C-alpha positions in Angstrom: 1.2 -7.9 66.6 -0.4 -4.5 67.7 -3.4 -6.3 69.0 -1.3 -9.0 70.5 1.0 -6.5 72.2 -2.0 -4.8 73.9 -2.8 -8.2 75.5 0.7 -9.4 76.2 1.0 -9.9 79.8 -2.2 -11.6 81.0 -1.3 -12.7 79.9 -1.9 -54.7 79.9 -1.0 -54.7 76.6 -2.5 -56.2 73.4 -1.9 -54.4 70.2 -4.9 -53.0 68.3 -5.1 -53.9 64.6 -2.8 -51.7 62.7 -0.9 -50.3 65.6 2.9 -50.7 66.1 2.5 -49.3 69.7 0.8 -51.0 72.6 -2.4 -49.0 73.0 -2.2 -48.7 76.8 -5.0 -46.3 77.1 -7.6 -48.9 76.1 -6.7 -51.2 79.0 -9.2 -49.6 81.3 -11.9 -48.3 79.0 -14.9 -46.1 79.9 -18.2 -47.8 79.7 -20.3 -48.0 76.6 -23.0 -45.3 77.1 -25.6 -47.9 76.1 -24.7 -49.9 79.2 -24.9 -46.9 81.5 -28.0 -45.2 80.4 -29.9 -43.8 83.3 -27.2 -45.2 85.7 -26.5 -41.9 87.4 -30.2 -41.3 88.0 -30.7 -44.8 89.4 -27.4 -45.4 91.2 -29.1 -44.9 94.6 -31.6 -47.6 93.9 -31.1 -51.3 94.7 -29.4 -53.0 91.7 -31.9 -55.0 89.7 -29.4 -57.7 89.0 -27.1 -58.0 92.0 -23.8 -59.7 91.5 -23.6 -63.2 92.9 -20.1 -62.9 94.5 -16.9 -61.1 94.3 -15.3 -63.5 91.8 -18.1 -62.9 89.3 -17.6 -59.2 89.6 -13.9 -59.1 88.8 -12.6 -56.3 86.6 -11.6 -58.7 83.9 -15.1 -60.0 83.5 -16.5 -56.5 83.8 -14.2 -55.2 81.1 -15.4 -57.7 78.6 -18.8 -56.0 78.7 -17.4 -52.6 77.7 -17.1 -51.1 74.3 -14.3 -49.2 72.5 -12.3 -47.1 74.9 -12.8 -43.9 72.9 -16.4 -44.2 71.7 -17.8 -41.8 74.4 -18.7 -38.2 74.8 -18.2 -35.7 77.6 -21.0 -37.1 78.5 -21.5 -33.4 98.3 -19.8 -33.5 100.7 -16.1 -33.3 101.4 -15.1 -35.2 104.5 -11.4 -35.7 104.8 -10.0 -38.0 107.6 -6.7 -39.5 108.5 -5.1 -40.8 111.7 -2.4 -38.3 111.4 -4.4 -35.2 110.5 -7.4 -33.4 112.0 -10.7 -34.3 110.3 -12.0 -31.5 108.1 -15.7 -31.3 107.4 -17.3 -29.8 104.3 -17.6 -26.3 105.7 -14.0 -26.1 106.6 -13.0 -27.5 103.2 -15.1 -24.9 101.4 -13.8 -22.2 103.6 -10.2 -23.2 102.8 -11.0 -23.3 99.1 -12.6 -19.9 99.2 -9.5 -18.5 101.0 -7.1 -19.9 98.4 -9.2 -18.3 95.6 -9.4 -15.0 97.5 -5.6 -14.9 97.9 -5.0 -15.5 94.2 -7.7 -12.9 93.3 -5.9 -10.2 95.3 -3.2 -10.4 92.7 -5.6 -9.0 90.1 -6.0 -5.2 89.6 -9.2 -4.1 88.1 -8.5 -1.7 85.2 -10.6 1.3 84.3 -13.1 0.5 81.5 -12.4 1.8 78.1 -13.3 1.2 74.5 -10.4 -1.2 74.1 -11.1 -4.9 73.6 -8.8 -5.5 76.6 -10.8 -3.3 78.9 -11.6 -6.2 81.2 -8.0 -7.4 81.4 -6.2 -6.8 84.7 -3.5 -4.3 84.6 -0.9 -6.8 85.7 -1.4 -8.5 82.3 -0.2 -5.5 80.4 3.3 -5.9 79.1 6.2 -4.3 80.8 8.5 -3.5 77.9 11.9 -4.4 79.2 14.5 -6.8 78.1 16.4 -7.1 81.4 16.6 -10.7 82.6 15.7 -9.8 86.1 12.6 -7.9 85.1 11.6 -10.5 82.6 11.8 -13.1 85.3 9.7 -11.0 87.7 7.2 -10.5 84.9 7.0 -14.2 84.2 6.3 -14.9 87.9 3.6 -12.3 88.0 2.0 -13.7 85.0 1.8 -17.1 86.6 0.3 -15.7 89.7 -2.3 -13.8 87.8 -3.1 -16.8 85.6 -3.6 -19.3 88.4 -7.3 -18.3 89.1 -8.1 -18.3 85.4 -7.2 -16.3 82.3 -9.7 -14.1 80.4 -10.7 -15.5 77.1 -9.4 -12.6 75.0 -5.8 -12.9 76.3 -5.7 -16.6 76.8 -3.9 -17.4 73.5 -0.9 -15.2 74.1 -0.9 -16.1 77.8 -0.7 -19.8 77.0 2.1 -19.3 74.5 4.0 -17.5 77.2 3.3 -19.9 80.0 4.2 -22.9 77.9 7.6 -21.4 77.1 6.8 -21.3 73.4 6.7 -17.5 73.2 9.7 -15.6 74.7 9.1 -13.1 77.5 11.1 -10.5 75.6 8.5 -8.7 73.5 11.1 -7.7 70.8 11.7 -11.4 70.0 8.2 -12.6 69.8 7.3 -11.8 66.2 10.4 -13.3 64.8 10.1 -16.4 67.1 6.6 -17.1 66.0 7.5 -16.7 62.4 10.5 -19.0 62.8 8.8 -21.7 64.8 5.8 -21.8 62.4 8.0 -22.1 59.4 10.0 -24.8 61.2 6.8 -26.8 61.8 5.7 -26.7 58.2 9.3 -27.7 57.3 8.7 -30.9 59.3 5.5 -31.4 57.3 7.3 -31.2 54.0 10.1 -33.4 55.2 8.2 -36.1 57.1 4.5 -36.2 56.3 4.7 -38.1 53.0 6.4 -40.9 54.9 3.1 -41.8 56.5 2.6 -44.1 53.5 5.9 -45.9 54.0 5.7 -49.4 55.5 7.4 -48.6 58.8 5.1 -45.6 59.5 1.8 -47.0 58.1 0.6 -48.5 61.4 1.3 -45.3 63.4 -0.6 -43.2 60.8 -3.4 -45.7 60.6 -3.9 -45.6 64.4 -3.9 -41.8 64.4 -6.4 -41.9 61.5 -8.7 -44.2 63.5 -8.5 -42.2 66.7 -9.0 -38.7 65.3 -12.8 -39.0 64.6 -13.2 -40.4 68.2 -11.7 -37.2 69.7 -14.6 -35.3 71.3 -17.2 -36.9 69.0 -20.0 -34.8 70.3 -18.4 -31.5 69.4 -19.0 -30.5 65.8 -15.7 -28.6 65.5 -13.7 -31.8 65.7 -15.8 -33.7 63.2 -14.9 -31.3 60.4 -12.6 -33.0 57.8 -10.2 -30.0 57.7 -9.8 -30.0 61.5 -9.2 -33.8 61.4 -6.5 -33.3 58.7 -4.8 -30.8 61.0 -4.8 -33.1 63.9 -3.5 -36.0 61.8 -0.5 -33.9 60.8 0.2 -32.6 64.3 0.1 -36.1 65.9 2.0 -37.8 63.1 4.9 -35.2 63.1 5.0 -35.4 66.9 5.2 -39.3 66.8 8.0 -39.2 64.2 10.0 -36.8 66.2 9.5 -38.7 69.5 10.4 -42.4 68.7 10.9 -43.3 72.4 7.2 -43.2 72.8 5.7 -42.8 69.4 1.9 -42.3 69.2 -0.2 -43.6 72.1 -3.9 -43.3 72.4 -4.7 -40.4 74.7 -2.2 -38.0 73.1 -4.9 -37.1 70.5 -7.0 -35.5 73.3 -4.1 -33.3 74.3 -4.2 -31.3 71.1 -7.8 -30.1 71.5 -7.5 -27.5 74.3 -4.6 -25.8 72.4 -6.5 -25.9 69.1 -9.6 -24.3 70.7 -7.7 -21.6 72.5 -5.7 -20.6 69.4 -8.8 -20.7 67.3 -10.6 -18.4 69.7 -8.0 -15.7 68.8 -9.8 -15.4 65.4 -13.4 -16.3 66.4 -15.7 -14.4 68.7 -18.7 -16.8 68.5 -19.1 -20.3 69.9 -15.9 -22.0 68.9 -17.2 -25.6 69.3 -19.7 -25.0 66.4 -17.5 -22.8 64.2 -16.9 -23.7 60.6 -13.1 -23.4 60.1 -13.4 -23.1 56.3 -14.3 -19.5 57.1 -10.8 -18.8 58.2 -7.9 -17.9 55.9 -5.1 -20.3 55.1 -2.6 -18.2 57.1 -4.8 -18.2 60.1 -5.2 -22.0 60.0 -1.5 -22.5 59.6 -0.8 -20.3 62.6 -3.3 -22.3 64.7 -1.9 -25.6 63.6 1.7 -24.7 64.2 1.1 -23.1 67.6 -1.0 -26.1 68.7 1.8 -28.5 67.7 4.5 -26.6 69.6 2.5 -26.0 72.8 1.4 -29.6 72.9 5.0 -30.6 72.4 6.0 -28.4 75.4 3.4 -30.1 77.5 4.4 -33.6 76.5 8.1 -32.8 77.2 7.2 -32.7 80.9 5.2 -35.9 81.0 6.7 -38.1 78.2 7.3 -41.0 80.6 3.5 -41.3 80.7 3.7 -42.5 77.1 6.9 -44.5 76.8 6.8 -48.3 76.8 4.6 -49.7 79.7 3.9 -46.1 80.6 5.9 -46.0 83.8 4.9 -42.4 84.5 1.2 -43.3 84.7 1.9 -46.4 86.7 3.8 -44.3 89.3 1.2 -41.6 89.4 -1.7 -44.1 89.9 0.2 -45.7 92.8 0.9 -42.3 94.3 -2.8 -41.4 94.1 -3.7 -44.7 95.9 -1.3 -44.0 98.7 -2.3 -40.3 99.0 -6.0 -41.2 99.1 -5.3 -43.8 101.8 -4.0 -40.9 103.9 -6.7 -38.3 103.0 -9.8 -40.5 103.2 -9.2 -43.9 104.7 -12.9 -44.8 104.5 -13.0 -44.3 100.7 -9.8 -46.2 100.3 -11.0 -49.2 102.4 -14.3 -49.1 100.5 -12.4 -49.7 97.3 -10.4 -52.5 98.9 -13.6 -54.2 100.2 -15.1 -54.4 96.7 -11.8 -55.2 95.0 -11.7 -51.9 93.0 -8.1 -51.2 91.8 -7.1 -47.6 91.3 -5.6 -48.5 87.9 -9.1 -49.4 86.7 -10.3 -45.8 86.8 -7.4 -43.6 87.5 -5.3 -44.8 84.5 -7.5 -42.7 82.3 -7.4 -39.8 84.6 -3.6 -39.7 84.2 -3.4 -40.7 80.6 -5.9 -38.1 79.5 -5.3 -35.5 82.2 -9.0 -35.8 83.3 -10.1 -34.7 79.8 -12.5 -37.6 79.5 -14.1 -36.7 82.9 -14.7 -33.0 82.3 -16.3 -30.8 79.6 -13.8 -29.2 77.3 -14.6 -25.7 78.7 -13.6 -27.0 82.2 -10.4 -28.6 80.8 -9.3 -25.2 79.4 -9.9 -23.5 82.7 -8.0 -26.3 84.5 -5.1 -25.8 82.1 -4.9 -22.1 83.0 -3.8 -23.2 86.4 -1.8 -26.2 85.3 0.4 -24.0 83.2 0.8 -21.5 86.1 1.8 -24.2 88.6 5.4 -25.7 88.7 5.0 -29.2 87.2 1.3 -28.6 86.9 0.6 -31.4 84.4 2.5 -33.9 86.4 2.9 -33.2 90.1 -0.1 -30.9 90.8 -2.3 -33.1 88.6 -1.9 -35.8 91.3 -3.6 -33.6 93.9 -6.3 -32.5 91.5 -7.1 -36.2 90.9 -7.2 -36.8 94.7 -9.5 -33.8 95.2 -11.7 -34.9 92.3 -12.0 -38.4 93.7 -13.0 -37.3 97.2 -15.5 -34.8 95.7 -17.6 -37.9 95.0 -17.0 -39.7 98.3 -20.8 -39.8 99.2 -21.7 -41.3 95.9 -18.8 -43.8 96.2 -19.7 -44.9 99.6 -23.3 -45.4 98.5 -22.2 -48.0 95.9 -21.8 -51.4 97.4 -20.6 -53.6 94.6 -17.8 -53.7 92.1 -19.8 -53.0 89.0 -21.7 -50.0 90.5 -18.4 -48.4 91.6 -16.8 -48.8 88.3 -19.8 -47.4 86.4 -19.9 -44.4 88.7 -16.1 -43.7 88.5 -16.1 -43.9 84.7 -19.2 -41.8 84.3 -19.0 -39.1 86.9 -21.8 -36.4 86.3 -19.8 -33.3 85.4 -21.5 -32.3 82.2 -22.9 -29.1 83.8 -19.7 -28.1 85.6 -18.3 -24.7 85.0 -15.6 -22.3 86.4 -17.0 -22.4 89.9 -16.7 -26.1 90.3 -13.2 -26.1 88.7 -12.2 -23.2 91.0 -13.2 -25.1 94.1 -11.6 -28.3 92.9 -8.3 -26.5 92.2 -8.4 -24.8 95.6 -8.9 -28.1 97.4 -6.0 -29.6 95.4 -3.9 -26.6 96.4 -4.8 -27.3 100.0 -3.9 -31.0 99.7 -0.6 -30.1 98.1 0.2 -27.6 100.9 -0.6 -30.2 103.5 1.2 -33.2 101.9 3.7 -32.3 99.3 6.4 -31.2 101.7 5.9 -34.0 104.2 8.8 -36.5 103.7 6.5 -39.5 104.4 3.3 -38.2 103.0 2.7 -41.3 100.9 3.5 -43.7 103.7 1.9 -44.4 107.0 
């Protein structure tokens, strides 16, 4: 706890075989990489096999040529226009983004360098040891402001525990809270995990067991048997405790950022290639329990994304469509012209919180901000998706058939993205939220 205290304040619907839940996430699958090889390089060229007509390029026919929804890896100009708002060119958009980032950066205070491992941590992340409710509330608000533009790696674990609401702001209660919650989680394991072999739970467990190896298949960390066993326990216990939704494909992805962040508390080297058998049993138990509780806190705010028929996602995709029609009517009409439905690409964006579109390192940076924003994983995510879509407007408008558009939207070239690209994306999303969120008719013309 001494080391931790020094860091405190930075702080449609066919069932798959073996599944008792409709696996909604597989309705609109990413493309089989074999079908899209060299597509990004060649997307500006004329298609070698043009589609004969719109009927032949319908989504249902196109989807039949795709492979499993989860067998993939992580493998400009901004021009916003609307009849009701002044057109913004790319220079204005970038200037706006830079201003947002600068405003948030002003909240940071550069500390003097020292021999401490937290020498690069802004002073505002240092704990203010007070148990008064008013001060704790102020400290929490300050933490969110400081975390919005990104959290330093060395204090990210404790910061995420605080931002998620898993760890109490009162420093005197933290040690006991962690001990109690970790013991509670492993109590669930003892009580429920053996029931995975019972008839009424077999299908749920089987689907989890199938999905785990498909989680970030190109990252060695997640292919280790010990890590996969941890994920199976986390997902099965969550499903048993949340019968309204149960397990749905896509939830397996949501464990990974938490697991990586809490693992980094014990590992200085490249986490994605680290062999977890080098850690003690106590360390692994702490990582597992903390990942479970923080994932549960996240899902508490977006559970309607995963209940029957996934109404939360349906609403968010519709909201995205209406928002884009206001932000960039040209892109919106381009989709309509080639019969591209937002559900065909944005379902996954909502179901997996863009995790299938971005490298894991970018997801972690994105979640720094999501956990700092009110309703970050639900409301603010809508604006991030809108900004992300318009980011590719030039490439979108260059595609002039249904198949080309779907291939692009399901295989956007973000593999080399880093903090800079995510920072600009978040800043643009913040601008969109500022412009539209408080307008009573911002979704309607």
